[in-house]
C-alpha distance (Angstrom), angle and dihedral (degrees) to the residues before:
residue distance angle dihedral
M1 . . .
V2 3.83 . .
R3 3.79 113.5 .
P4 3.83 127.0 -165.1
M5 3.76 114.2 -92.4
S6 3.80 128.9 -150.6
A7 3.81 115.8 -135.1
D8 3.79 120.5 -155.4
V9 3.85 117.5 -169.6
D10 3.81 115.5 -137.0
A11 3.83 107.1 -104.0
G12 3.75 89.1 -141.8
G13 3.78 89.9 70.2
G14 3.77 92.2 -118.4
G15 3.77 90.6 132.6
G16 3.82 93.8 -124.4
V17 3.81 117.9 147.0
D18 3.78 120.7 -142.5
A19 3.85 102.4 -154.0
T20 3.83 116.2 -168.4
V21 3.83 127.7 178.1
T22 3.81 114.0 -121.9
P23 3.82 113.7 -154.5
M24 3.78 112.6 -125.7
P25 3.82 111.3 -165.0
R26 3.78 109.2 -145.5
V27 3.81 137.9 179.0
T28 3.80 121.4 -176.7
I29 3.80 127.2 177.2
T30 3.81 103.4 -142.0
A31 3.82 95.7 179.5
P32 2.91 142.0 66.3
M33 3.78 102.9 30.6
D34 3.78 118.6 -119.6
G35 3.81 109.1 -90.3
A36 3.86 95.6 22.7
T37 3.80 118.6 153.3
F38 3.82 125.8 -141.0
P39 3.81 126.6 -171.8
Q40 3.75 122.2 -141.8
D41 3.79 94.5 -114.2
A42 3.79 103.7 147.4
L43 3.78 136.6 63.7
V44 3.80 112.9 -126.0
G45 3.77 116.0 -179.5
G46 3.78 89.7 -14.0
E47 3.81 94.4 -55.3
W48 3.80 130.1 102.1
A49 3.78 110.3 -106.3
A50 3.80 144.0 162.3
S51 3.79 112.6 -126.9
V52 3.80 109.5 -148.9
T53 3.80 124.4 -173.0
F54 3.80 116.4 -150.1
T55 3.80 120.3 -161.9
V56 3.77 119.0 -163.4
D57 3.76 133.0 -167.7
A58 3.80 112.6 -155.4
A59 3.78 139.0 170.8
D60 3.80 135.4 -172.4
V61 3.81 95.0 7.5
A62 3.80 128.5 113.0
R63 3.80 96.8 -139.7
V64 3.81 141.5 -6.7
E65 3.79 124.0 -138.5
L66 3.80 128.3 -170.3
V67 3.80 115.9 -139.5
S68 3.82 131.3 -178.6
G69 3.77 125.4 -179.5
G70 3.78 91.1 -11.0
V71 3.81 91.6 -55.5
S72 3.79 121.6 115.2
L73 3.81 114.1 -124.3
G74 3.82 90.2 -169.6
D75 3.75 140.2 -93.4
V76 3.81 120.1 -57.6
M77 3.78 109.9 -114.2
D78 3.80 121.9 -165.7
G79 3.76 90.4 -6.2
S80 3.81 100.0 -57.3
L81 3.79 146.2 69.9
T82 3.79 130.2 -173.1
Y83 3.79 117.8 -151.7
A84 3.83 131.8 -176.9
F85 3.82 114.1 -133.9
Y86 3.80 112.8 -155.3
A87 3.81 96.8 177.3
A88 3.78 117.5 80.8
A89 3.79 98.8 -139.0
T90 3.80 145.2 95.8
H91 3.81 110.9 -70.8
T92 3.81 127.9 -165.8
V93 3.80 109.6 -153.2
D94 3.81 121.8 -164.7
A95 3.80 124.3 -159.8
I96 3.81 106.9 -153.5
G97 3.77 125.0 -167.7
Y98 3.80 118.6 -152.9
D99 3.81 135.7 -172.4
D100 3.81 122.6 -127.6
A101 3.82 90.5 -83.7
G102 3.80 93.5 54.0
V103 3.79 95.6 -105.6
E104 3.79 114.2 145.8
L105 3.79 112.9 -113.9
A106 3.81 104.5 169.0
R107 3.78 142.8 -6.8
D108 3.78 143.6 -172.0
S109 3.82 131.0 -167.9
V110 3.77 140.0 -155.0
T111 3.79 131.1 -177.1
I112 3.79 119.3 -141.7
T113 3.79 133.3 178.8
V114 3.77 123.0 -137.2
T115 3.79 115.1 -159.3
A116 3.79 128.2 -157.7
P117 3.82 117.5 -108.0
A118 3.75 115.6 -93.0
D119 3.81 91.7 -132.3
T120 3.79 126.7 27.5
G121 3.80 96.0 168.9
C122 3.78 124.2 126.5
H123 3.78 94.9 -97.9
A124 3.79 92.1 51.8
T125 3.77 88.7 48.3
L126 3.81 91.6 55.4
D127 3.77 89.6 51.4
A128 3.81 92.0 49.8
L129 3.81 90.3 50.4
G130 3.80 90.3 51.9
L131 3.79 97.4 -118.4
D132 3.79 120.3 160.7
W133 3.78 103.6 -130.0
A134 3.78 146.3 140.3
V135 3.77 136.6 -161.7
A136 3.83 109.7 -93.7
G137 3.73 130.3 -147.9
A138 3.79 121.3 -90.9
S139 3.79 115.6 -75.4
P140 3.82 127.1 -178.5
G141 3.81 111.0 -91.6
I142 3.82 98.3 7.4
A143 3.82 110.8 114.7
D144 3.83 96.9 -168.6
P145 3.81 108.8 13.7
V146 3.79 118.1 -160.9
R147 3.78 133.6 168.0
V148 3.78 111.3 -136.2
Q149 3.79 124.7 -163.7
P150 3.77 110.9 -121.6
I151 3.80 101.2 -115.5
I152 3.80 107.4 84.8
N153 3.81 119.0 174.8
G154 3.79 88.9 -21.3
V155 3.84 93.7 -52.1
A156 3.82 119.4 116.2
F157 3.84 120.3 -137.5
R158 3.78 112.2 -152.8
Y159 3.79 130.7 178.6
V160 3.79 108.5 -122.7
S161 3.83 96.9 -115.3
N162 3.82 95.0 45.1
T163 3.77 124.2 88.1
E164 3.83 93.1 -149.8
P165 3.81 132.1 39.4
T166 3.79 114.8 -99.1
A167 3.81 136.1 -166.0
M168 3.81 116.7 -81.6
L169 3.81 131.5 -139.3
M170 3.79 112.5 -142.0
D171 3.76 147.3 134.5
C172 3.80 110.4 -77.5
E173 3.79 93.3 -117.5
L174 3.80 91.3 57.9
A175 3.81 89.7 58.4
I176 3.80 89.3 60.8
R177 3.83 90.5 51.1
L178 3.83 90.8 50.9
Y179 3.78 89.6 54.9
R180 3.79 89.1 52.8
L181 3.82 88.6 48.3
T182 3.83 89.7 57.9
E183 3.79 89.4 55.3
L184 3.82 88.1 58.5
V185 3.80 97.9 46.6
I186 3.82 100.5 42.0
P187 3.84 94.5 72.1
Y188 3.83 87.0 60.2
G189 3.79 91.4 57.2
I190 3.81 91.5 -106.6
D191 3.79 117.7 148.8
E192 3.79 101.0 165.6
V193 3.82 134.0 57.4
I194 3.80 114.2 -162.8
H195 3.82 112.2 -159.0
I196 3.78 138.3 179.5
G197 3.78 100.9 -146.6
I198 3.78 150.4 -37.1
Y199 3.82 112.5 -167.7
N200 3.78 119.8 47.7
Y201 3.79 117.8 147.3
R202 3.82 99.5 -140.8
C203 3.76 143.6 104.8
I204 3.77 127.4 -99.4
G205 3.76 104.5 -77.2
G206 3.79 91.6 8.8
G207 3.77 136.1 -63.1
D208 3.80 139.0 106.2
P209 3.82 116.3 -62.1
D210 3.82 88.8 -151.8
S211 3.79 91.6 60.9
G212 3.80 92.4 75.7
T213 3.78 89.6 -141.4
C214 3.80 100.1 98.3
T215 3.79 141.6 39.1
P216 3.80 114.2 -96.7
S217 3.76 116.4 -123.1
Q218 3.77 118.5 -121.7
H219 3.82 83.7 -117.6
A220 3.79 86.1 68.0
Y221 3.81 88.0 62.1
A222 3.85 92.7 42.0
R223 3.80 87.6 -119.9
A224 3.83 96.5 119.8
I225 3.77 137.3 63.6
D226 3.79 131.5 -166.3
L227 3.82 110.3 -137.4
H228 3.79 113.4 -153.6
A229 3.81 105.4 171.1
F230 3.81 145.6 -15.5
G231 3.79 122.7 -131.1
L232 3.79 121.9 -139.3
A233 3.80 114.8 -130.4
G234 3.78 116.5 -106.9
S235 3.78 95.9 16.0
D236 3.78 145.2 60.4
E237 3.78 90.4 -113.6
T238 3.81 118.0 122.1
Y239 3.78 139.0 -174.8
S240 3.78 100.1 -131.0
T241 3.81 123.8 -166.0
E242 3.80 87.9 -155.0
T243 3.79 99.7 53.8
D244 3.80 106.5 15.6
F245 3.79 104.9 40.1
V246 3.81 109.4 91.8
I247 3.81 114.7 -148.4
T248 3.82 112.9 -123.7
T249 3.77 140.6 178.1
R250 3.80 116.9 -131.3
S251 3.77 134.3 141.6
D252 3.80 95.4 -145.2
P253 3.81 113.8 70.7
C254 3.81 98.2 -143.5
P255 2.92 140.7 68.6
I256 3.83 93.5 29.1
P257 3.81 114.7 -153.7
F258 3.81 112.6 -109.4
S259 3.79 134.5 -156.1
N260 3.81 103.7 -159.3
D261 3.77 141.5 -0.6
K262 3.80 97.6 -83.1
D263 3.78 91.0 46.9
R264 3.82 88.4 49.8
V265 3.80 93.6 53.2
L266 3.81 93.1 49.5
K267 3.79 93.6 48.7
E268 3.80 92.7 45.2
L269 3.82 89.2 52.2
A270 3.80 91.1 49.6
C271 3.78 91.9 51.4
S272 3.81 92.5 44.6
M273 3.81 92.5 51.4
W274 3.76 87.5 55.6
S275 3.80 102.8 37.8
E276 3.80 92.9 45.2
R277 3.78 89.3 48.1
V278 3.76 93.5 -125.2
F279 3.79 84.2 140.9
E280 3.80 130.2 13.8
I281 3.81 94.1 -144.8
V282 3.78 123.4 41.5
L283 3.80 116.7 176.1
T284 3.80 115.1 -175.0
P285 3.79 130.3 -164.6
N286 3.81 84.6 -89.4
Y287 3.81 89.8 71.4
N288 3.81 101.6 76.3
A289 3.80 143.9 -45.6
D290 3.81 92.2 -80.6
H291 3.79 90.3 61.8
R292 3.80 101.5 47.3
N293 3.81 91.4 111.3
H294 3.78 103.5 42.1
F295 3.80 151.6 25.7
H296 3.80 109.6 -113.1
V297 3.83 106.2 -150.6
D298 3.78 126.4 176.8
M299 3.78 146.8 155.3
T300 3.79 101.7 -107.9
A301 3.80 110.0 152.5
G302 3.81 111.2 -110.3
S303 3.76 112.3 46.2
M304 3.77 123.7 -116.4
F305 3.76 131.0 164.4
I306 3.77 123.0 -163.6
G307 3.78 111.2 -150.5
E308 3.78 104.1 154.7
G309 3.74 135.0 75.8
V310 3.76 139.9 94.0
E311 3.75 131.3 -131.5
G312 3.75 109.0 -82.0
V313 3.84 93.5 9.8
D314 3.78 107.3 73.1
P315 3.79 130.0 175.7
V316 3.76 117.2 -105.5
I317 3.80 106.2 -138.5
G318 3.77 120.5 157.1
G319 3.79 128.4 -144.4
L320 3.78 97.1 35.1
D321 3.76 126.7 121.5
D322 3.77 131.6 -115.4
Protein backbone atom coordinates (compact mmCIF):
# COMPACT_ATOMS: atom_id res chain seq x y z
CA MET A 1 0.00 0.00 0.00
CA VAL A 2 1.08 3.64 -0.44
CA ARG A 3 1.41 5.51 2.82
CA PRO A 4 1.70 9.31 3.28
CA MET A 5 5.21 10.63 3.40
CA SER A 6 6.57 13.66 5.25
CA ALA A 7 8.94 15.87 3.22
CA ASP A 8 11.49 18.05 5.00
CA VAL A 9 13.37 20.67 2.87
CA ASP A 10 17.08 20.94 3.59
CA ALA A 11 17.61 24.14 5.64
CA GLY A 12 20.79 24.79 3.73
CA GLY A 13 18.76 25.56 0.64
CA GLY A 14 20.29 22.72 -1.29
CA GLY A 15 16.90 21.59 -2.45
CA GLY A 16 17.31 18.06 -1.09
CA VAL A 17 14.19 16.29 0.19
CA ASP A 18 14.35 14.05 3.25
CA ALA A 19 11.45 11.60 2.67
CA THR A 20 10.45 9.40 5.63
CA VAL A 21 7.62 6.86 5.83
CA THR A 22 5.10 7.54 8.60
CA PRO A 23 3.25 4.41 9.80
CA MET A 24 -0.52 4.80 9.64
CA PRO A 25 -2.28 2.09 11.67
CA ARG A 26 -5.51 1.16 9.97
CA VAL A 27 -8.39 -1.27 10.53
CA THR A 28 -11.25 -1.57 8.03
CA ILE A 29 -14.18 -3.99 8.14
CA THR A 30 -14.67 -4.95 4.50
CA ALA A 31 -17.62 -7.30 5.13
CA PRO A 32 -20.40 -7.33 6.04
CA MET A 33 -21.66 -3.96 4.89
CA ASP A 34 -22.95 -1.56 7.52
CA GLY A 35 -26.69 -2.12 8.01
CA ALA A 36 -26.71 -5.71 6.68
CA THR A 37 -29.40 -8.12 7.94
CA PHE A 38 -28.88 -11.79 8.76
CA PRO A 39 -31.62 -14.32 9.58
CA GLN A 40 -31.14 -16.99 12.21
CA ASP A 41 -31.28 -19.85 9.74
CA ALA A 42 -28.95 -22.45 11.25
CA LEU A 43 -28.81 -24.54 14.39
CA VAL A 44 -25.57 -24.12 16.30
CA GLY A 45 -25.23 -26.16 19.46
CA GLY A 46 -28.95 -26.87 19.36
CA GLU A 47 -29.94 -23.17 19.24
CA TRP A 48 -31.06 -21.03 16.31
CA ALA A 49 -28.32 -18.66 15.25
CA ALA A 50 -27.09 -16.43 12.45
CA SER A 51 -23.52 -17.19 11.44
CA VAL A 52 -21.83 -14.01 10.23
CA THR A 53 -18.38 -13.87 8.66
CA PHE A 54 -16.42 -10.65 9.18
CA THR A 55 -13.48 -9.81 6.94
CA VAL A 56 -11.03 -7.17 8.06
CA ASP A 57 -8.24 -5.33 6.28
CA ALA A 58 -5.59 -4.06 8.69
CA ALA A 59 -2.15 -2.50 8.55
CA ASP A 60 0.51 -1.61 11.11
CA VAL A 61 -1.24 -3.32 14.03
CA ALA A 62 -0.16 -6.40 15.98
CA ARG A 63 -3.60 -7.96 16.28
CA VAL A 64 -7.28 -7.25 15.58
CA GLU A 65 -10.11 -8.14 17.94
CA LEU A 66 -13.85 -8.02 17.27
CA VAL A 67 -15.98 -6.71 20.12
CA SER A 68 -19.75 -6.29 20.43
CA GLY A 69 -21.57 -4.92 23.44
CA GLY A 70 -18.39 -5.09 25.50
CA VAL A 71 -18.00 -8.81 24.75
CA SER A 72 -15.06 -10.14 22.74
CA LEU A 73 -16.04 -12.15 19.69
CA GLY A 74 -12.45 -13.26 19.24
CA ASP A 75 -9.31 -12.28 17.39
CA VAL A 76 -9.36 -12.00 13.61
CA MET A 77 -7.11 -14.66 12.11
CA ASP A 78 -5.99 -14.56 8.47
CA GLY A 79 -8.26 -11.61 7.84
CA SER A 80 -11.60 -13.13 8.89
CA LEU A 81 -13.70 -14.38 11.78
CA THR A 82 -17.06 -16.17 11.78
CA TYR A 83 -19.32 -15.69 14.78
CA ALA A 84 -22.73 -17.15 15.67
CA PHE A 85 -25.26 -14.61 16.95
CA TYR A 86 -27.95 -16.18 19.13
CA ALA A 87 -29.77 -12.95 20.01
CA ALA A 88 -32.19 -11.57 17.45
CA ALA A 89 -31.34 -7.87 17.74
CA THR A 90 -29.26 -5.05 16.29
CA HIS A 91 -25.56 -5.51 17.04
CA THR A 92 -22.74 -2.99 16.72
CA VAL A 93 -19.45 -4.74 16.08
CA ASP A 94 -16.08 -2.99 16.51
CA ALA A 95 -12.85 -4.18 14.95
CA ILE A 96 -10.03 -2.90 17.16
CA GLY A 97 -6.36 -2.94 16.21
CA TYR A 98 -3.75 -3.11 18.99
CA ASP A 99 0.01 -2.84 19.21
CA ASP A 100 2.16 -5.48 20.93
CA ALA A 101 1.53 -3.86 24.31
CA GLY A 102 -2.26 -3.99 23.90
CA VAL A 103 -2.68 -0.29 23.22
CA GLU A 104 -5.48 0.54 20.80
CA LEU A 105 -4.20 2.02 17.55
CA ALA A 106 -7.24 1.99 15.24
CA ARG A 107 -10.82 0.80 14.99
CA ASP A 108 -13.75 0.45 12.61
CA SER A 109 -17.41 -0.38 13.28
CA VAL A 110 -20.41 -1.86 11.53
CA THR A 111 -23.99 -2.33 12.67
CA ILE A 112 -25.85 -5.49 11.67
CA THR A 113 -29.33 -6.77 12.41
CA VAL A 114 -30.03 -10.39 13.31
CA THR A 115 -33.63 -11.51 12.75
CA ALA A 116 -35.43 -14.43 14.36
CA PRO A 117 -36.18 -17.48 12.20
CA ALA A 118 -39.55 -17.48 10.49
CA ASP A 119 -40.22 -21.06 11.61
CA THR A 120 -38.79 -22.80 14.67
CA GLY A 121 -41.05 -25.84 14.48
CA CYS A 122 -39.81 -29.40 14.46
CA HIS A 123 -40.00 -29.79 10.68
CA ALA A 124 -37.99 -26.63 10.12
CA THR A 125 -35.45 -27.87 12.65
CA LEU A 126 -34.99 -31.13 10.74
CA ASP A 127 -34.36 -29.13 7.58
CA ALA A 128 -31.82 -26.90 9.35
CA LEU A 129 -30.00 -29.98 10.65
CA GLY A 130 -29.83 -31.41 7.14
CA LEU A 131 -31.86 -34.55 7.81
CA ASP A 132 -33.44 -36.43 4.91
CA TRP A 133 -37.02 -36.91 6.03
CA ALA A 134 -40.67 -36.91 4.97
CA VAL A 135 -44.01 -36.65 6.70
CA ALA A 136 -45.34 -40.16 7.43
CA GLY A 137 -48.89 -41.40 7.54
CA ALA A 138 -50.85 -41.37 10.77
CA SER A 139 -49.93 -44.08 13.27
CA PRO A 140 -51.53 -44.72 16.69
CA GLY A 141 -49.73 -42.82 19.43
CA ILE A 142 -47.39 -40.75 17.23
CA ALA A 143 -48.17 -37.04 17.49
CA ASP A 144 -46.00 -35.91 14.57
CA PRO A 145 -44.99 -38.95 12.51
CA VAL A 146 -42.02 -38.62 10.19
CA ARG A 147 -39.95 -41.11 8.25
CA VAL A 148 -36.25 -40.35 8.55
CA GLN A 149 -33.58 -41.74 6.26
CA PRO A 150 -30.98 -43.66 8.24
CA ILE A 151 -27.88 -41.53 7.63
CA ILE A 152 -27.92 -38.70 10.17
CA ASN A 153 -24.94 -36.34 10.38
CA GLY A 154 -22.82 -38.99 8.67
CA VAL A 155 -23.81 -41.73 11.16
CA ALA A 156 -25.77 -44.77 9.94
CA PHE A 157 -28.68 -46.13 11.99
CA ARG A 158 -29.23 -49.85 11.40
CA TYR A 159 -31.75 -52.26 12.90
CA VAL A 160 -29.85 -55.10 14.55
CA SER A 161 -31.12 -57.88 12.25
CA ASN A 162 -30.60 -55.90 9.03
CA THR A 163 -27.39 -55.84 7.03
CA GLU A 164 -28.00 -52.30 5.76
CA PRO A 165 -29.43 -49.18 7.43
CA THR A 166 -33.10 -48.49 6.67
CA ALA A 167 -35.49 -45.56 7.09
CA MET A 168 -37.03 -45.12 10.55
CA LEU A 169 -40.56 -44.14 11.61
CA MET A 170 -40.59 -41.87 14.64
CA ASP A 171 -42.01 -38.76 16.26
CA CYS A 172 -40.38 -35.66 14.81
CA GLU A 173 -38.87 -34.64 18.15
CA LEU A 174 -36.99 -37.94 18.42
CA ALA A 175 -35.24 -37.19 15.12
CA ILE A 176 -33.72 -34.07 16.68
CA ARG A 177 -32.48 -36.14 19.62
CA LEU A 178 -30.89 -38.67 17.28
CA TYR A 179 -28.96 -35.87 15.61
CA ARG A 180 -27.69 -34.80 19.03
CA LEU A 181 -26.76 -38.43 19.72
CA THR A 182 -24.54 -38.44 16.64
CA GLU A 183 -22.67 -35.45 18.02
CA LEU A 184 -21.83 -37.53 21.10
CA VAL A 185 -20.68 -40.69 19.29
CA ILE A 186 -18.65 -39.12 16.46
CA PRO A 187 -15.72 -38.08 18.74
CA TYR A 188 -15.31 -41.78 19.63
CA GLY A 189 -14.82 -42.69 15.96
CA ILE A 190 -18.28 -44.25 15.78
CA ASP A 191 -20.14 -44.07 12.47
CA GLU A 192 -22.92 -46.62 13.06
CA VAL A 193 -25.66 -46.94 15.67
CA ILE A 194 -27.22 -50.41 15.86
CA HIS A 195 -30.68 -50.36 17.44
CA ILE A 196 -33.43 -52.81 18.32
CA GLY A 197 -36.49 -50.66 17.79
CA ILE A 198 -38.25 -47.33 18.02
CA TYR A 199 -42.00 -47.60 17.46
CA ASN A 200 -44.00 -50.28 19.25
CA TYR A 201 -47.57 -49.46 20.23
CA ARG A 202 -47.68 -51.12 23.65
CA CYS A 203 -47.67 -50.43 27.37
CA ILE A 204 -44.72 -50.65 29.73
CA GLY A 205 -44.30 -54.34 30.35
CA GLY A 206 -46.84 -55.18 27.66
CA GLY A 207 -50.53 -54.56 27.10
CA ASP A 208 -52.76 -52.41 24.93
CA PRO A 209 -52.45 -48.62 25.42
CA ASP A 210 -56.09 -48.26 24.33
CA SER A 211 -57.26 -50.39 27.23
CA GLY A 212 -56.74 -47.58 29.72
CA THR A 213 -55.48 -50.09 32.27
CA CYS A 214 -51.74 -49.66 31.80
CA THR A 215 -49.10 -47.00 31.21
CA PRO A 216 -48.10 -46.58 27.55
CA SER A 217 -44.44 -47.01 26.77
CA GLN A 218 -42.59 -44.14 25.13
CA HIS A 219 -42.13 -46.62 22.29
CA ALA A 220 -45.88 -46.34 21.75
CA TYR A 221 -45.34 -42.66 20.99
CA ALA A 222 -42.21 -43.35 18.87
CA ARG A 223 -40.28 -41.16 21.31
CA ALA A 224 -37.83 -43.86 22.46
CA ILE A 225 -35.10 -45.97 20.91
CA ASP A 226 -33.28 -49.06 22.19
CA LEU A 227 -29.56 -48.78 21.43
CA HIS A 228 -27.83 -52.14 21.09
CA ALA A 229 -24.33 -51.35 19.81
CA PHE A 230 -22.10 -48.75 18.20
CA GLY A 231 -19.90 -49.47 15.19
CA LEU A 232 -16.36 -48.12 14.90
CA ALA A 233 -15.61 -46.41 11.59
CA GLY A 234 -13.34 -48.29 9.20
CA SER A 235 -13.69 -51.66 10.90
CA ASP A 236 -16.11 -54.38 11.94
CA GLU A 237 -15.48 -53.60 15.60
CA THR A 238 -18.44 -52.62 17.77
CA TYR A 239 -19.12 -51.45 21.29
CA SER A 240 -21.89 -53.83 22.28
CA THR A 241 -24.13 -53.35 25.30
CA GLU A 242 -24.70 -57.10 25.31
CA THR A 243 -21.09 -58.29 25.35
CA ASP A 244 -18.97 -55.28 26.34
CA PHE A 245 -20.99 -53.52 29.05
CA VAL A 246 -19.91 -54.87 32.46
CA ILE A 247 -22.67 -54.91 35.09
CA THR A 248 -21.75 -52.95 38.23
CA THR A 249 -23.19 -51.94 41.56
CA ARG A 250 -22.90 -48.27 42.54
CA SER A 251 -25.18 -45.81 44.29
CA ASP A 252 -24.09 -42.78 42.25
CA PRO A 253 -25.27 -42.87 38.62
CA CYS A 254 -22.20 -41.29 37.02
CA PRO A 255 -19.41 -41.91 36.47
CA ILE A 256 -20.00 -45.66 36.25
CA PRO A 257 -16.96 -47.82 37.09
CA PHE A 258 -15.52 -49.55 34.03
CA SER A 259 -13.42 -52.65 33.50
CA ASN A 260 -11.90 -52.15 30.05
CA ASP A 261 -11.81 -49.68 27.18
CA LYS A 262 -15.00 -50.84 25.48
CA ASP A 263 -16.84 -50.86 28.78
CA ARG A 264 -15.54 -47.33 29.42
CA VAL A 265 -16.82 -46.00 26.09
CA LEU A 266 -20.30 -47.45 26.62
CA LYS A 267 -20.58 -46.06 30.14
CA GLU A 268 -19.27 -42.66 29.11
CA LEU A 269 -21.87 -42.54 26.32
CA ALA A 270 -24.64 -43.48 28.75
CA CYS A 271 -23.62 -40.74 31.15
CA SER A 272 -23.24 -38.19 28.35
CA MET A 273 -26.69 -38.96 26.94
CA TRP A 274 -28.08 -38.18 30.37
CA SER A 275 -25.89 -35.27 31.49
CA GLU A 276 -26.20 -33.50 28.12
CA ARG A 277 -29.97 -34.05 28.25
CA VAL A 278 -29.99 -35.76 24.88
CA PHE A 279 -32.57 -38.03 26.52
CA GLU A 280 -34.48 -37.62 29.77
CA ILE A 281 -34.44 -41.33 30.60
CA VAL A 282 -31.39 -43.53 30.10
CA LEU A 283 -31.70 -47.14 31.25
CA THR A 284 -28.51 -49.18 30.97
CA PRO A 285 -27.98 -52.95 31.14
CA ASN A 286 -27.61 -52.37 34.89
CA TYR A 287 -31.33 -51.68 35.14
CA ASN A 288 -32.80 -55.18 34.92
CA ALA A 289 -32.61 -58.46 33.01
CA ASP A 290 -34.78 -57.12 30.18
CA HIS A 291 -32.16 -54.45 29.44
CA ARG A 292 -28.97 -56.52 29.41
CA ASN A 293 -28.58 -56.00 25.65
CA HIS A 294 -29.44 -52.35 25.15
CA PHE A 295 -29.71 -48.80 26.42
CA HIS A 296 -33.35 -47.78 26.57
CA VAL A 297 -33.46 -44.02 26.03
CA ASP A 298 -36.55 -41.85 25.81
CA MET A 299 -38.04 -38.39 26.22
CA THR A 300 -40.11 -38.80 29.36
CA ALA A 301 -40.42 -35.47 31.15
CA GLY A 302 -38.46 -35.43 34.41
CA SER A 303 -34.98 -36.84 33.97
CA MET A 304 -33.78 -39.99 35.69
CA PHE A 305 -30.79 -42.18 35.03
CA ILE A 306 -30.45 -45.70 36.40
CA GLY A 307 -26.82 -46.60 36.93
CA GLU A 308 -26.91 -49.24 39.61
CA GLY A 309 -27.84 -52.86 39.76
CA VAL A 310 -26.23 -56.24 39.52
CA GLU A 311 -27.11 -59.27 37.49
CA GLY A 312 -29.81 -61.19 39.30
CA VAL A 313 -30.41 -58.38 41.83
CA ASP A 314 -32.21 -55.59 40.04
CA PRO A 315 -33.61 -52.32 41.38
CA VAL A 316 -37.35 -52.07 41.74
CA ILE A 317 -38.29 -48.61 40.54
CA GLY A 318 -41.80 -47.87 39.35
CA GLY A 319 -42.89 -45.58 36.54
CA LEU A 320 -39.93 -46.17 34.26
CA ASP A 321 -40.05 -47.45 30.73
CA ASP A 322 -38.73 -50.61 29.16
